[in-house]
N, C-alpha and C positions, 0 to 999 in steps of 0.2 A: 564245799562252795569252790575251793581252789581247784579241786580237780575237774569240775564242769566248766570252769572257766578256761581251764588249759584245753580241753576238748574242742571247745568253740574256736579258740586262737588257731588250732591245728587245720581244722576244717576251712577256715578263711584263707590260710596260706596255701592249701591245696587248690582251691579255686583260683587264686591268683597265678599259680605256676601253670595251670591248665589254659588259663586265658593268654599267657605269654607264649606258650607252645603253640596254640593255634594261630596266633598271630605270625609266629616264625614260619609255621607251615604255609600259610597264605601267602607270605612273601616270597618264600622259596619257589611256591608253584608260579607266581608272576614272573619272577626272575627266569625260571626255566621256559615258560612262553615266549618271553621277549628275546632270550637267546636262540630259540628255535626259529623264530621269524627272521631274526638276523642272518642266521646260518643258511636259511632258505634263500633269502634274497642274495646272499653273497654267492650262492651256488649258481644262481640264475644269471648273474652278472659277471661270471668267470670269462677272461678273454678268450676269443677263439684261438684255435691253433694257427699260428703264423706260418707254419711250415707248409701248408695247403697252398695250392695254386688258386689265385682269384681268377675266375673266369671274366674276362672284359664284357661289359655290357655298353649299350649307347646311353646309359644314364650317367650324368655327370657326377663326379665323386663329390660327397658331401664336403663343403668347405667349412673349415673351424679356424678359430683365431689362434693359430699356433704357427710356428715357423717349421716347415717340413724340409727336409733335405732334398736338394734337386741336382741332379747330375749336371755339371756344366759343360755345354757343347764345345766342341772344337772351333777354332777361328772360322773355318769354312761353313760351321753349322749354326753359328750364332744367330739367334732369332731377335730382331729389334725390339726393344722394350717400347719404343715410340714409333708409329707408322703413319704415313699419310693417311688422310680420310678417303682418299681416291681408291678405286678399285685396283686390285693387284696388277693389272696389266698396264696401269697408268704410270707406275714408277719402278725403277730397277730394284731388283732384290739386294739386300745386303744391309750394312750398317751405315749409321751417319757418323760425320766427322767430329761434331760438337754438340754440346747441349741437349744431350739425350737424357729423357726423364728417367728417374730411378724405378725399378720395378716396384709396384704398390703393393702393400701388405695383402695377405689373403684374409678376407673377412667372411664372416658366416652370412653368406648370402646366396641365393639360388642362382644368380648370375655368374657365368663363366667368365673370369677375367682372362683376357688373352695373354697376358704377360706370365701367367703361371705356367708350370710345366704342363704339358698335354697330358690328357687321360691316354690309356692304351688305345682306345679306339679314334681318338682325333686324329684328323689329317690335316697337317700344316698347310695353310694357303700356298699354292705354287705360283710365282710370278711368271707372266708370259714375256718371254724376251722380245726386245724391241728389234727392228731391222738394223739398228746401228751398232755402235760398239760395246754395248753394254754386256758385260760378261754374265753368263749364267753358272751359278754354284754347280760343280760336279758331284758334290755329296750332299744328299739330302739331310733335313734336320732329323736328329735322333728320336726314336720312338721308345719311351720307357718300357722295360720288360720287367721290372720288379713288381712286386706285389704291392696293392695300395697299403701304406702304412695305416697300423691301427693307432689308438690314441696312446696305448702304452709305449709306441716307439717313437713317440714325438716328445716336445720338451716337457719338463717336469709340470708347468703349469700353463693354462688351467687343466684341471684333472676331469672336468666334466666330460662325460661320454655322450656323444650324440645319439639320440633316439630318433625314432621314427617321427617324431614331432618336427625335428629340424632336418630331416632328409628332403632336399628339393625334389620337386617333380618336374620330370623332363618337358620342356615346352621349347617353342621355337625361338623364344628370346634367349634361352639358355646356350644355344648354339654360337660359337664365336663366328661373328661375320666381318670380314676385313673392312668392310665400308663404314662400320659403326663401332668397332671394337676399340679403338685408340683415339685419344684427343688429337685435334688438327696440329700437325707439328709446327714449331717455330720456324720462320723463314730461314733462319742460319742453317738448318739441317739440309744436308746436301746427300742425295742418294749416290750410292757408289757406282762405278763405271760410267760416270758421266764427265764431261769436259772439266768441271770445276773439281770434282773428287780427284780426278787424275793430276790436275796441274796447280790446284790450290790457288791462293792469292798471287796474282801477277804484279810484277813490278818493272819499271823502266831500266834497263842497264844500256848505256851508250845510246843507240838509235833503235834498239829492239826491245820488245816485250819479253820478259823471261819468267818461267814459272817458279814454284817454290824451291825446287832443286836447281835453279840456274840455268834451266835448258830454255833455249829460245823457242817461243810460241807465236803462232799467227791466228788471230781470230779472222774468220770468214762468217759473216753473218748476214742480218736482213734489218732493215730500218722499217718501222711502221710509218704510215702517212700520219697526219695531222690527228691527234687523239680526239679532237672535238668533232671530227668528221667521220672516222672509223674506229670507234671505240669497240666494236664487236670482235676485232681481231685481236685484242688485248685479252687472251683467255689461255687456260692451259692446254686446251685442246688445239689450239693452233700452234703455240709454241712447241709443243711435243711433236706435231707433224714437221715443222721446219727443222727441228733437232734429227728425228729418227727417219724421216723420208725423204727430206731435202739434204741434210749432211751439214747445217748451220751449227755453229757453236756459240753465237752471240746474237742478241736482240737490242735493238736500239728503239727507245720510247721517245718519239719526236712530239713534244708538247709545244704547240705553237704559241708564241705570247701576243701576236697580233693576229688579224683577220678573225675576229670571235673567238680567240684563244685567251690565254690565262689572264693577260693584262688588257684585254679588250673586249669584256663582256661575259666572258664564261664564268661559271661557278667554281671560284678557287678551290674551295674545299672538295668538291666533286673531282676536280682535275687532279689535285693531289692524291685523292683515294685512287683513282684510276692508275697514276704512276705506281703508288705503293704496292697495288695488286699486281701490275705488270711485273715489278721486281719480285714479289712474293713467288708468282708463278714460274718465273725463270729461275729462281734460286731453288725451288723444289725440284726442277727439272736439271739442275746442274749447269745451266747455261749463264754465260757472261751477260751483263746487262748494262747499257748506257742510259743515263737519265740526261735527256737533251732539252735544254732550253733553247727553243727553235726560234731564234729572231730571224726575221727575213724582210717583211715590208716595214718593219720598224728600223731597219738599215743600222742604227748606231746602237749597241748593247747598253751604253750609258742612259739610253732613253728611259728604260726600266729597270734601272739598277737598283733602286730601293725595294723592289718586288722580288728580283733576283737574290738580293742577299737574304731576305726572309725566306724565301724558297730553299735556297741551298743550305741555310743553317738547319732548317727542319729536317731536310732530307739527309744531310750528313749526320745529325744526331741520331735519326731513325736507322741508319744502315752503315754506321760506324764499325761495327764487328762483323760485317760481311766481307766475304773474300771475293766477290764477283761483281760489284757494283763500281762503275765509271761515272764521273760527272763531267759532261759536255756543257761548259759555261756560256757558250754563245755559238749559233748555228753557222750563220753566213753574214758577217759584217759586209755591207754594201752600201751603194749610193754614194761613192766617192770618198767613203771614210778611210782615213790612213791607219797605219799600224800602231802609231803613237796613242791614240785614245782608246784602241782595243787592248793594248797592253796595260795602260792605266787602269782599265775596268777589270782586268784579269788580276792586277795587284791588289784590288779591293775584295774581289770574291774569293780568291785563293785562301787567304787567312782565315776566312769564315768556315770554309770547308775544314782547314787543317786543324783549326781548334778543336774540332769534334772528331775528325776521322784523319789521323796523321799519315795513314798508308795509302788512302784511295787514291787512284788515278784520276787526274783532272786534265781534261782536253780542251784547248784553248782555240776558238776559230780564227781565221786569218781574213784580211781584207779581201775584196772583190770575189765574194760568195766563196770564201776559204780557198782562195787559189794561191795567195801570195806567201807560201810558206818560206820561199826564198828571201823575201824581206824580213820575215819574222826571225830567220836564221841569222841575220847579220845583228839582231838586238833581242835575243830571247829574255824572257823572265827569269830572274836570278834568285837564287837564295832557297829553292825547293826542289825536292825530288819528285819523282813519279808525275812529271809534266809531259804532255804530249800536244802535238799542234795538228789541225785538221786541215786536210786537202780534200776538195769535192772536184768531181769531174764527170762529164757525160760524154760518153765514147763518140757520139756523132758529131760533137762541137769541139771538145778539147782533145787534142792530139799530141803532137811532138812538143809544141810550146809548153803545154802544161806538165808534160812528162819531164821536161827539161827543168821546170822549177822543183818537181819533186827530187829529182836526181841532185841538184845544186844544194837544196836543204839538207839532205840526208849526207852527202859528202861533207858538208859544214859542221855535221854532228847533231842535227836536229832531229828528234824523235817524231816521226810523220805518222799519222794514221788517217786512214780514208773512211771517214763516217758516214760518207754518202757518195754513191756513184749511179750512174744508170748507163745503158749501151744505146739510148736514143740520143736525141739532141738535148740542148740545155733547158729548153722549154719543158722537158718531161713527155714531149710527144714527137710524132714524126717517126721516120723509119729507124729501125735498130740496125746498128753498124757492128756486127759481131766481128768482123776483121779487125777493128780498131779495140773492141772490148779485149779481144783475146791478147792482143799486144799489152794493153795495160796489165791484165792478170800476170803475164809472163814477166814483166818489169817489177810488177808489186811483190810477186813471189821471189824474185830474185834478191830484192832487198829486204824481205821479210816484213813488208808492210802489211798490216791487217786492213780489211775493208768489209763495209756494209752497204749492201745494194739497197736502192730506193725504188719501189716500196711495196710493204706489205698491205695490200688493198685491192679493192675490186672497182677502182675508179675507172672511168671510160678514158684512158690515156695510156700511151706506150710503155711509160716506166712502172704502170702498176702490174705487179706480177700475176694478178688473177683476173680473169675475164669479167667485165661488168655484169654479165648475165649470171655468174657463178654466185650463189649464196651459200655455198659450203664454208665451213670454218676448218675443215680437215679432210683428209682422204682425197685431195686433188688428183684427178687424172690429168693426162697430157692435154685432153680437150679443154680443161677448166682453166689452163694457163696460158698466158699471153706469150709471145715470142721471147720477152725477156725472162719470163718465168720458166719457161722450157730451157732456154740457155743456161739459167742460174743452176737448175738442177743438174744438168748435164755437166755444168763447170765444177760444181762441188763434189760430184761422183767422180771427177779426175778424168773425164771423158773428152776433155778438149784436144785438139790437134797438138801434138808435141812439136816444140820449135827446136830447131838444131842449134848448136853452139855459134854457128855462122850467123843464123838468123838473129839470136840474141845479142851479138857483138853489134850487128848492124842496127838493130832496134836502140841500143844504147848510144850508138854514134849519132842516130838521127835525132835523139833526144837533144835538143840543144838548138835546133833550126828555129826559124821564125814561126813555123807552123803553117806556113803558106803552101809548102811544096805538097803537103799530104790533103790538103781540103779540096783540090780542083776535082771538080765533078762535071760529068757530061751536061752541057747547057748551062754551066754556072756563069756568073756574072762578076767581074772585078772592075770596079769604077773607081778611079782617083781624080779628084778635081781640087784646083787652088782658086778660090774667088774671095774678093773682098777681105783678104787677109787671113782667109780661113782654110784649113786643109782637111779635106774629107776623103775617107776611104769607105766604100760601100763594097763589101765583099760576100760572096756566097759562101756559106759554111756547110751546107748539105742540100741536097734535092731529092725528091722522091715523088711517085705517083700515088695519088690517093682517090679512089673511085674514078671520075671522069676529070679530076683537076690535077694540075702539075703544081708541087709544092716547093717552094723556095725558102731556105732559112738564110736571113741577111745578119750580118753584124755590121755597126756603124762605128768608125772613129771619127772625132771631131778634134782638131788642135788649133788653138787660137795664136797665130803668127804677129799678131798685132802687137804694139807697144802699150796698149791699155786694154782693160778688160771689156768682154763683150757679152751681152746677155740675150735671151729671148731668141734663140737661133731657130731658122726655119729651114728645113729640107725639103725641096719640091722635086719630085722624080716623074717623069711621064714615060709610060711603057707603050709599048705597041699593041697591048692588048687589055681588056679589063682586068681589074685586079681587086682582091679584097683580102681582110685578115681579121681575125679576132683573137690573136695571139702575139702581143708585143709587151716589151718590158723596158723600163727606165727611159721610156718616152711616151707620147701620146701620138696616136695615128689617125688619119682621116682618109677616106678612099672616095673618089669620085670617078666612076669608069676607070679611065686608064691612068688617072692621076692619083699618086701616093703623096701626102703631105705630112711630115713628121716635125714634131714640136717637142721641147724639153719637158722632162718631170721636174718636179720643184727642187729636187737636190742638185740638178746639172744644168740649170736655166742660166747660170753665170760663170763664165769662163775666165779667170784672170789671164794677164799677158802671159804667154808661153804654156799655158795649161792645156790639157786635153781630158777627154772623156772617151771611154771605149766600152762602157758597159751596155751599150744600145744594142738592141736585137729584135727581131720580128719574124714571123713565117707568114709568107704572102702565098696566095692561091690564085691561079689562073687556069683559063680552059686552054692556053696556047703556050708554047715556048716563049719566054720572056726575052725582050731586049729593050735597053734604055734608048729612048728617042733624045731626051733632054734631062739634065740634072742641074740644079742650082742651089747655093746655100747662102743665107743672108743672116745678119744679126745686128742688134742696136748697139 
């Protein structure tokens, strides 16, 4: 029994061992299969030989979320990481001076990001040089010649190997297009090779503008007409034209406050947007820009002072960091207002701007349509840097007497800037006087005075640079421009007749006369009368032929020599021929055949004892040469 039991036990143990061996064998077979599969896959995924030359194709390189080494271009070859949305020919090549956005990280997407290093077959967009002084880089951007890095050449993480599932399919969208590749630049960015990139932020030193290096700078630019009437010319296309084709380096944005303007019925938010867009376009083109609070028929800047404070507070906050923005706080105080209230207004507006923009240049208008700079020079605003004072002239009307004011003010140390001028008469119409305009330019250049011509519009008048029938916004030909426009382009191109030193000296010595010697013209009328204690001077400032009519521009001066005030004056002039007019200022005019009757405007209807008014003017038309048969002046 014991032997039989032992035999059974041995058989049981043998079966148990066999099961263990079979299990172990199966396990070993499974391990071998798994190892074989792993080795096979490893062999399939072995990295390619990077010593082989990769043949460039037109397909974009697969993008992966790793940082790849990129060769840094030289200074002349640098590619801006942020570029304007305009086509390459619209802006100069090169870098921006500030606020350039960092290069975005490479992300796994089929879209080619322009700020990445270009693939071997990419051609960098070449900017078209403009006709101005914008330099073109002499060295092209580098084209990479190294092989495309494999994942093993990149950073340690992530280790995922791109497969065909993530390889982008070449499409039109994958091709980098300059017009859509980059975000719209912030207006602080200024393209290289432009006036602003060369000179930077300007400041006032003595009576001159100087650049970031302390070198004297002269701005020669163009003023728009009223933005509420001609907004179409506030565009990048036009501004680029005046920079590249005309030679201007500054643009003035004339925002009227009256006459349907900002304080007289216009949509204020819309007007502010138009001004801001104008600044943006000028900045992107590297032009200096003047924001002009254009008072005119509201006479006294204090009339809309509350609106002015809000406006300049917003503008100076918006453009505080800009290098190219000027603030002209009142265009042409007139209507008999003196310097004291204009100065008081300036002393309230300037701190508003300075709180936000400590360095921006502020321009203060002066009385009598911004002509009395000599008066402002005797009592300038104190306590602030970077202030300038506006002088305006029209060469057909304002001659030696106004040049004398400019000379007197500058020699007294006042920084003068001409933010508006024309080469016709003060009405903005009539014949152009290039001879007098050339004298003005010669004298302004001598003293380093900056100047902006009026006006960038196609209004049917002599002072508009563009003809009324021209609807273009750029690419103007000689036939598209009025006489003033053709003169401007010639002048900015340095084609004016050169004046000798002797002629310049004579010009300076002439500035200081009464202004009467230079205004004598053929068939002119000079009439002086003293009646009823009133002194009257009727003077011809200019004459010209227009179609079949003879045109006379008259200025009128009235002085009350009585010991008491007089009001509601009346001037009655009888000519030898019928006369008419639709262009007069600072008075009311009535015409009945050959009789002209002038009465006051509201602001000059009363003259205190010893006071005078000399702001009155008009343009009279007749079919014949005029002679005065009789003239009289009365008042209550």
